VOZA-702392 format. One record per residue (C-alpha): residue in three letters; x, z, y. Coordinates in steps of 0.05 Angstrom, whole numbers, plus 32768, in hexadecimal, padded with zeros to 4 digits. Example, Ala and Ser with C-alpha at 12.3 -4.5 7.8 and 13.67 -1.06 7.14 Angstrom:
ALA80F6809C7FA6;SER8111808F7FEB;
// end
This chain:
MET80007FFF7FFC;THR80197FED803F;GLN80318024806D;THR803B800880B3;LEU80157FCE80DF;PRO80517FA080D8;GLN80597FAA808D;ALA800E7F968088;LEU80207F5580AD;LEU80587F48807E;LEU80247F4F8048;GLN7FF47F238068;ALA802F7EF2806F;ALA80457EF58025;THR80077EEA800A;ARG7FE07EC38037;GLY80167EA28065;SER7FF37E5D8071;ALA7FAD7E798087;ILE7FA27E7F80CC;ALA7FAB7EC780E9;LEU7FAA7EB78135;ARG7F827E858160;TYR7F8A7E8081AC;LYS7F787E5081E1;GLN7FAD7E34820E;LEU7F947DFB8245;GLY7F537DF28222;ILE7F6F7DE981E1;TRP7F717E1981A4;GLN7FB27E268186;VAL7FBF7E458143;LEU7FF27E778126;ARG7FF07E8180D5;TRP80057EC280B9;SER804B7EAD80A8;GLU80597E9280ED;VAL803D7ED78107;ALA806E7EFD80DC;GLN80A47ECD80F5;ASP80957ED4813D;VAL808C7F1E813A;SER80D07F258117;ARG80F87F01814F;LEU80D57F238183;ALA80EA7F658160;ALA81317F44815F;GLY81307F3581A6;LEU81187F7C81BA;GLN81487F988190;GLN81837F7181AE;ARG816C7F8581F0;GLY816E7FD081E3;PHE812B7FDE81C2;SER812E8013818D;ARG81068043815E;GLY80E48071818A;ASP80E0804A81C8;ASP809D803481E3;LEU80887FF181FC;LEU80547FF0823A;VAL80267FBA823C;ILE7FFD7FA78276;SER7FD37F6A8261;GLN7F967F478251;ALA7F877F3A8204;ARG7FBC7F0681F6;ALA7FDD7EF081B9;GLU80227EFC81D2;ALA80117F4481E6;LEU7FFA7F4D81A2;LEU803A7F32817D;LEU806C7F5681B1;ALA80437F98819D;LEU80507F8C8150;ALA80977F7C8162;ALA80A37FBE8183;GLN807C7FDE8149;TRP80A97FBD8119;LEU80E27FE08138;GLY80C780248136;GLY80AB8022817F;SER806980338199;VAL803F800E81C4;THR801B80258207;LEU7FDF7FF98218;LEU7FC97FFC8262;ASP7F877FD4827B;PRO7FA47F9F82B2;ASP7F5D7FAB82D8;LEU7F777FF482EF;ASP7FA78013831B;HIS7FDB802F82F3;ARG800F80408324;HIS800A80908322;LEU8015808982D5;LEU804A805782D6;ALA806D80818305;THR806D80BE82D6;LEU807580948290;GLU80B2806F82B5;PRO80A88036827B;ALA80F0801E8265;PHE80CE7FE18243;VAL80947FB98261;LEU80697F7A8251;ALA80407F6E8293;GLU80147F2F8289;THR800F7F1782D7;LEU802B7F20831F;ASP7FFF7F5E832F;ALA80157F7F82EF;VAL805C7F7582FB;GLN80487F938343;GLN80287FCE8327;VAL806E7FDB82FC;ARG809A7FD48336;SER806F7FFE8367;ALA8084803B833A;ASP80CF80368356;HIS80E78038830D;ALA81047FFC82F4;PRO80FA7FEC82AE;ARG81377FD28282;ILE81097F988271;LEU80D27F818297;LEU80B17F488271;TYR807B7F1D8288;LEU80497EE78270;ASP802C7EC482A6;GLY805F7EB182DA;ARG80317E998318;GLY80487EBE8352;LEU80887ED78333;ASN80CA7EC2834A;ALA80EC7EA9830B;ALA81307EB4831C;ASP81237F00832B;ALA81587F228302;GLY812B7F5D82F1;LEU80F97F2F82CF;THR80FC7F0D8286;ALA80C67EDC8275;TYR80A97EE88231;ALA80C87EA88211;GLU810D7EBD8224;LEU810E7EFF81F8;THR81177ED181BC;ALA813D7E9E81DA;ASP81867EB881D1;VAL81747EE2818D;THR81B57EE28163;ALA81A67F198136;GLU81737F1F80F9;PRO81387F518103;PRO81417F9180DA;ALA810F7FA380A6;PRO80D17FBE80C8;VAL80C5800B80C9;THR80A68029808E;GLU808B807380AB;SER803F807180AD;ALA804380AE80D9;SER8067808A810F;THR803C80818155;ALA8025803D8156;PHE7FF8803B8195;VAL7FF6806E81D7;PHE7FB9806F81FE;TYR7FAB8095823D;PRO7F7080A38255;MET7F52809F829F;ASP7F3C80E5829D;ASP7F8A80F6829B;SER7F7F8119825D;GLN7FB981218227;PRO7FC680D9820F;GLN7FAB80BF81CB;ARG7FDF80AD8194;LEU7FCB808B8159;SER7FFC807D811B;HIS8001804980EE;GLY7FE8807380B8;GLN7FA6808080DE;LEU7F9B803A80F2;LEU7FA8801C80B2;GLU7F7C8052808F;GLY7F45804680C2;ALA7F46800080BA;ARG7F4480038066;LYS7EFE802E8073;LEU7EE27FF780A8;VAL7EF47FC18079;ALA7ED67FDB803A;ARG7E987FF48061;GLU7E897FB18087;LYS7EA57F89804A;LEU7ED17F648079;THR7EF37F258058;THR7F297EF78069;HIS7EF77EC98083;GLU7EE57EEA80BC;GLU7EF17ED18103;ALA7EFE7F048139;LEU7EFC7F008183;ALA7F2C7F2681AD;ALA7F0E7F1B81F0;ARG7F217F598217;VAL7F627F828222;PHE7F797FB081E8;ALA7F817FEF821C;ALA7F4C801581F6;SER7F57803281AE;GLY7F1E8018818F;GLN7F3F7FD18194;ALA7F7A7FE8816B;ARG7F4E8011813C;TYR7F147FE3812A;LEU7F367F9B8141;LEU7F7E7F9A8138;ALA7F8B7FC58102;PRO7F4D7FA480D5;TRP7F747F6080E7;LEU7FB27F7280C7;ASN7F8A7F94808B;ALA7F5B7F5C8078;GLY7F7E7F21808D;PHE7F477EFD80B7;CYS7F567ED580F5;LEU7F5A7EF38136;ASN7F437EC78174;PHE7F597ECB81BC;PRO7F387EAA81F1;GLU7F587E82822C;ALA7F477EB98263;LEU7F147EE98267;ALA7EE77EBA8294;THR7EE47E868259;ARG7ED47EBC8224;ASP7E867EAC8222;THR7E997E628218;ASP7ECE7E6C81E7;ARG7EA37E9981BD;ARG7E6F7E6681BD;GLU7EA27E3181A2;LEU7EBE7E65816D;GLY7E837E828156;PRO7EA27EC3813F;THR7E8A7EE580FC;LEU7EA27F2A8113;VAL7E957F4A815F;LEU7EB07F8B817B;GLY7E8F7FA481B2;THR7E7D7FDC81DD;ARG7E367FF981F8;GLU7E477FD68239;SER7E5E7F91821F;TYR7E1F7F8781F1;ALA7DF77F9A822F;ARG7E227F628255;LEU7E0B7F308224;GLU7DC77F4C8223;GLN7DC07F428271;TRP7DDF7F01826D;ALA7DAC7EE28239;ARG7D747F098260;GLU7D897EE482A1;ARG7D7F7E9E8287;LEU7D397EAD826B;PRO7CF97E868279;LEU7CD67E9F82B4;PRO7CA17ED582A0;GLY7C5C7EBB829C;THR7C747E758283;LEU7C617E5C823E;SER7CAA7E60822C;HIS7CAE7EA3823F;HIS7C737EB58216;LEU7C927E9681DA;TYR7CD37EBB81E4;ARG7CAC7EFB81E2;TRP7C877EE481A4;ALA7CC77ED4817C;MET7CF87F148198;VAL7CDC7F49816B;PRO7D097F708136;ASP7CF77F5C80F0;PRO7CC67F2680FB;ARG7CA27F0C80C1;GLY7C787ED080AC;LEU7C777E9580E0;ARG7C907EBF8114;ARG7CD47ECA80E8;TRP7CDC7E8180DF;PHE7CC57E5D8121;GLY7CDC7E978143;HIS7D267E8D8128;TRP7D267E438135;LEU7D017E3A8175;ILE7D237E7A8195;ARG7D537EAD8173;ARG7D847E788152;PRO7D8B7E4E8198;LEU7D947E9581BE;LEU7DCA7EA68188;ASP7DEB7E668193;VAL7DED7E7181DB;LEU7E0B7EB781D7;GLY7E427E9C81A3;MET7E217EC9816C;SER7DFF7E938139;ARG7E367EA58106;LEU7E3F7EEC8119;ARG7E3F7F1980D2;VAL7E617F5580EC;PRO7E507F75812B;LEU7E777FB4813E;LEU7E697FE98170;VAL7E95801B818C;GLY7E85805681B9;PRO7E40806B81D1;ALA7E06804E81A9;LEU7DE1801181CC;THR7DA9801B81F9;GLU7D61801881DE;ASP7D587FD38204;SER7D957FB581E7;ALA7D8C7FCB81A0;THR7D457FB081A1;PHE7D607F7081BF;PHE7D967F69818E;ALA7D6E7F7F8153;ALA7D417F498163;LEU7D777F188159;GLY7D8D7F338118;ILE7DC87F568132;ARG7DCF7FA48125;PRO7E167FBB8137;GLY7E3A7FE6810B;HIS7E4480268131;TRP7E8D80438130;GLN7E938081815E;GLU7ED5808E8179;PRO7EF580D18176;SER7EDC80FC81B2;THR7F1F811B81C7;PRO7F46810281E6;ARG7F0F80DD820A;GLU7F0D808D8212;PRO7F1580768257;ALA7ED08073827C;GLU7EB580248270;VAL7E8E802382B9;PRO7E977FF582DB;ALA7E827FB882B5;HIS7EC17F9382C3;LEU7EEA7FC082AE;ILE7EC77FCC8262;PRO7F017FC48231;HIS7ED77F9881FE;SER7ED67F5D81CE;VAL7E947F4481D4;
// end
């Protein structure tokens, strides 16, 4: 049995190397990485980090939206026995950064780079993903692609200690950070995979930041354990379009993210009093029977599922508080009843309001 996340990655690469592990959109075109390619990329990134001084016990701080590169680099740091601290790029972390004084940082954009530098502590390595607005000649910056450009040594074998910290999360209420070990993540992943009957054929969408522990527990670790495909939209603004293109079979969301989709759909309904609106209300009842079930599916529910990008959804997951009564009724009418995985109450998760700061995947 695998003991760490990198070991789980290597197992997938050894047993299902040619299967697609990651799919990400770039300039409007979906790109793919197979399990063998993911393992190779992570090992080279681990060698690049090690060559720049990263070692067992160090921490990699990541300020990024859900990006394939951020995930690969996180696994590379964990490969070397390091931990990964994930921060939401939409929030102001200058006070926390001044306290942490991180030595190794991945900052996605100019705004994230500026946050790191405002703490008056220069990291040993400051990597960036999006160079727009940045001075490429800045000696204090390193492009993500450059990390593996001059690697000369082979990567070491991945760590095997299941008790080692894999991820660190800092709540917004300044309570103690939450540390998740490799063993905790993999054990939780095995339970979720068994209960939800996840298979290698799932298509999951990683549409938001990984800066909440629910993402690590119920999306990243199960991905490595079950070996399904994890998909990244091109940008947060394209997530709805990209979800419709993909038709994911697995969705992880919060109460707020499901409510966002419900509101988005309701805003596009026919006007009250019209024949179309009456037909919608007739069809949208939980557990319809007879003609209402058949006609309602093809006339209303199936087209609405297509618009939401949920026509192939098999495993809807919910992390945190339960859905509101209205949301639960709306999604139940569509045949969607999310499996509820309550996060530990302490330390408390960051507040998930306002809506644009919600760390969700739906």
